[in-house]
C-alpha positions as CSV (number, residue, x, y, z in Angstrom):
1,M,118.8,86.5,104.2
2,R,118.3,87.5,107.9
3,W,115.9,86.2,110.4
4,S,114.8,86.5,114.0
5,Q,112.5,84.4,116.3
6,I,110.7,84.6,119.6
7,T,108.4,82.4,121.6
8,E,106.5,83.4,124.8
9,V,104.3,81.2,127.0
10,G,101.8,84.0,127.3
11,L,99.9,85.1,130.4
12,V,97.3,82.4,130.8
13,R,98.7,79.0,129.9
14,P,101.1,77.3,132.3
15,D,103.2,75.6,129.5
16,N,104.4,76.4,126.0
17,E,103.1,73.9,123.5
18,D,104.5,75.9,120.6
19,N,107.8,74.8,118.9
20,L,110.0,76.6,116.3
21,L,112.4,75.1,113.8
22,I,115.1,77.0,112.0
23,C,117.5,75.2,109.6
24,A,119.1,78.2,107.9
25,D,121.6,76.0,106.0
26,I,118.7,74.4,104.0
27,G,116.3,77.4,104.2
28,L,113.7,75.6,106.3
29,F,111.7,77.6,108.8
30,V,108.7,76.2,110.7
31,V,106.2,77.1,113.4
32,A,104.0,74.5,115.2
33,D,101.3,74.9,117.8
34,G,100.6,71.7,119.7
35,M,97.3,70.6,121.3
36,G,96.5,67.8,123.8
37,G,96.3,67.5,127.6
38,H,99.2,66.8,130.0
39,Q,101.8,68.4,127.8
40,A,100.9,66.1,124.9
41,G,100.7,69.2,122.7
42,E,104.3,70.1,123.4
43,V,105.2,66.5,122.4
44,A,103.2,66.7,119.2
45,S,104.7,70.0,118.0
46,R,108.3,68.9,118.9
47,E,108.0,65.5,117.3
48,A,106.4,66.8,114.2
49,L,109.2,69.3,113.7
50,L,112.0,66.7,114.4
51,C,110.5,64.4,111.9
52,L,109.9,67.1,109.3
53,E,113.6,68.2,109.5
54,E,114.8,64.7,109.2
55,Q,112.7,64.0,106.2
56,V,113.5,67.3,104.4
57,R,117.3,66.8,105.0
58,K,117.1,63.3,103.7
59,M,115.0,64.0,100.6
60,L,116.2,67.5,99.6
61,P,119.5,66.6,97.8
62,E,117.7,64.5,95.2
63,A,114.3,66.2,95.2
64,G,113.0,66.8,91.7
65,D,109.9,68.7,92.8
66,R,110.6,70.5,96.1
67,G,106.9,71.1,96.6
68,Q,106.0,67.5,96.4
69,M,108.9,66.7,98.7
70,M,107.5,69.1,101.3
71,I,104.0,67.5,101.0
72,Q,105.6,64.1,101.4
73,A,107.6,65.2,104.4
74,M,104.4,66.6,106.1
75,H,102.6,63.3,105.5
76,R,105.5,61.5,107.2
77,A,105.4,63.9,110.1
78,N,101.7,63.3,110.4
79,K,102.2,59.5,110.5
80,H,105.0,59.8,113.1
81,V,102.8,61.9,115.5
82,Y,99.7,59.8,114.9
83,D,101.7,56.5,115.6
84,L,103.1,58.0,118.8
85,A,99.7,59.0,120.0
86,S,98.2,55.6,119.1
87,K,100.9,53.7,121.1
88,N,100.7,55.9,124.2
89,A,97.5,56.4,126.1
90,G,98.8,59.6,127.7
91,L,99.3,61.1,124.2
92,H,96.0,59.9,122.7
93,G,94.4,62.6,120.6
94,M,97.4,64.9,120.5
95,G,98.1,67.0,117.3
96,T,99.7,70.1,116.1
97,T,99.6,72.8,113.5
98,V,102.5,73.0,111.1
99,T,103.4,75.9,108.8
100,A,106.7,75.3,107.1
101,C,108.6,77.6,104.7
102,L,111.4,76.2,102.4
103,L,113.3,79.1,100.9
104,G,114.8,78.8,97.4
105,D,116.8,81.2,95.2
106,K,113.7,82.8,93.6
107,E,110.7,81.5,95.5
108,V,109.4,80.2,98.9
109,L,107.4,77.0,99.3
110,V,104.9,77.1,102.1
111,A,103.5,73.7,103.3
112,H,100.6,74.2,105.8
113,V,98.2,72.3,108.0
114,G,96.2,74.0,110.8
115,D,95.7,77.6,111.8
116,S,99.2,79.0,112.3
117,R,99.9,81.4,109.5
118,A,102.4,82.7,107.0
119,Y,102.4,86.3,105.9
120,L,104.2,88.1,103.1
121,L,105.2,91.7,103.7
122,R,106.2,93.6,100.6
123,D,106.2,97.3,99.7
124,N,104.6,98.2,103.0
125,K,101.7,95.8,102.4
126,I,100.9,92.5,104.1
127,T,99.3,89.5,102.6
128,Q,98.1,86.4,104.4
129,V,99.6,83.5,102.4
130,T,97.9,80.6,104.2
131,D,94.3,79.7,104.8
132,D,93.3,78.7,108.4
133,H,92.1,75.1,108.7
134,S,89.6,76.1,111.4
135,L,85.9,76.5,111.8
136,V,86.0,80.2,111.8
137,G,88.6,80.2,109.0
138,E,86.0,78.5,106.8
139,L,83.4,81.0,107.9
140,V,85.7,83.9,106.9
141,K,86.6,82.2,103.6
142,N,83.0,81.9,102.5
143,G,82.1,85.4,103.7
144,S,79.8,84.4,106.6
145,I,81.9,86.5,109.2
146,T,84.6,89.1,109.0
147,E,88.2,88.7,110.2
148,E,87.4,91.0,113.1
149,L,84.5,88.7,114.3
150,A,86.7,85.7,113.8
151,Q,89.1,87.0,116.4
152,I,86.4,86.9,119.1
153,H,84.3,84.0,117.9
154,P,83.7,81.5,120.8
155,K,84.7,78.6,118.5
156,R,87.8,80.1,117.0
157,N,90.0,77.4,118.4
158,I,88.3,74.5,116.7
159,L,90.5,73.1,114.0
160,T,89.2,71.3,110.9
161,Q,92.6,69.7,110.4
162,A,95.9,69.1,112.3
163,V,99.0,67.0,112.0
164,G,98.8,63.8,114.0
165,V,95.1,63.6,114.8
166,L,94.1,61.4,111.9
167,P,95.9,58.8,109.8
168,S,96.0,61.1,106.8
169,I,95.9,64.9,106.1
170,D,95.5,67.3,103.2
171,V,98.5,69.6,103.0
172,D,98.1,73.0,101.5
173,L,101.1,74.1,99.3
174,Y,101.8,77.6,98.2
175,R,104.5,78.8,95.9
176,I,105.5,82.5,96.3
177,P,108.0,84.3,94.1
178,L,110.4,86.3,96.2
179,H,111.7,89.8,95.7
180,K,114.6,91.6,97.4
181,D,113.6,93.1,100.8
182,D,110.5,90.9,101.1
183,K,109.7,89.7,104.6
184,L,108.1,86.4,105.6
185,L,106.4,86.1,108.9
186,L,105.4,82.7,110.4
187,C,103.4,82.7,113.6
188,T,101.1,80.7,115.8
189,D,97.6,81.9,116.6
190,G,98.7,83.4,119.9
191,L,99.7,86.4,117.8
192,T,96.8,86.5,115.3
193,N,94.1,86.0,118.0
194,H,95.1,89.5,119.2
195,L,96.5,91.4,116.2
196,K,95.1,91.9,112.7
197,G,97.3,91.7,109.7
198,S,97.4,95.5,109.3
199,E,98.5,95.8,112.9
200,I,101.3,93.3,112.4
201,N,102.4,95.2,109.2
202,E,102.5,98.5,111.1
203,I,104.6,97.1,113.9
204,V,107.1,95.5,111.6
205,N,107.4,98.5,109.4
206,N,108.0,100.8,112.4
207,S,110.6,98.6,114.0
208,R,114.4,99.2,114.0
209,D,115.3,95.7,112.9
210,L,114.0,92.1,112.9
211,N,114.8,91.5,116.6
212,D,113.0,94.7,117.6
213,A,110.0,93.7,115.4
214,V,109.5,90.2,116.9
215,K,109.8,91.6,120.4
216,K,107.3,94.3,119.7
217,L,104.8,91.8,118.1
218,A,105.0,89.4,121.1
219,N,104.6,92.3,123.6
220,A,101.6,93.6,121.7
221,A,100.0,90.2,121.9
222,L,100.7,90.0,125.7
223,E,99.3,93.5,126.2
224,Q,96.1,92.4,124.5
225,G,95.7,89.6,127.0
226,G,98.3,87.0,126.0
227,T,95.7,84.2,126.1
228,D,97.9,81.7,124.3
229,N,101.5,80.8,123.6
230,V,103.0,83.3,121.0
231,S,105.7,82.2,118.6
232,I,107.0,84.2,115.6
233,I,109.7,83.8,113.0
234,L,110.5,86.9,110.8
235,I,112.7,86.5,107.7
236,E,114.0,89.2,105.5
237,I,115.2,88.4,101.9
């Protein structure tokens, strides 16, 4: 297994409210995109990932069902961020997306809340693993609008679910069998607001290596306007 990561503040926002987590020793890779004024988004994404790592490390050695363990860890991260926001007026209303991959010998578990994304790249094809928990994500899912229209929809940033905003969340869990040479890409919407899946696939397939790929992806998002923070983790099996 190899991996590379990158995070860019972008060309519009003054601060980076994204956070990345890589714990290669246990196969945990996570992206988070925080929201909230006065840097509360950065607090939300950072605290969610710190809590998630703590919980996974604590539960993993004795976990019977690793999928249920990931869901439980996400719920505890949600409670942690929600409690912080409830106790501090300056953090009120903060929240974050969380898309977390836990790699095993033969499969990857993806636990997901929000509109960051996980993609599987296999045999020169790309598949979006996660569903966006957003207003436009629901419209795409039910066929009301296309993915292309979703990228420019005026309400594309409205989430239907995020970690830390409410006392409870519904966590999506995906189990993906892994093959040799598969690639997994985790990213925040600073990338997908500007690039379609096919464009991401083309850039990765035409890059020298993982480091080159994440740099080219981030630069492509910046060249298209860089309207949000851009964070990417690319893993090769």
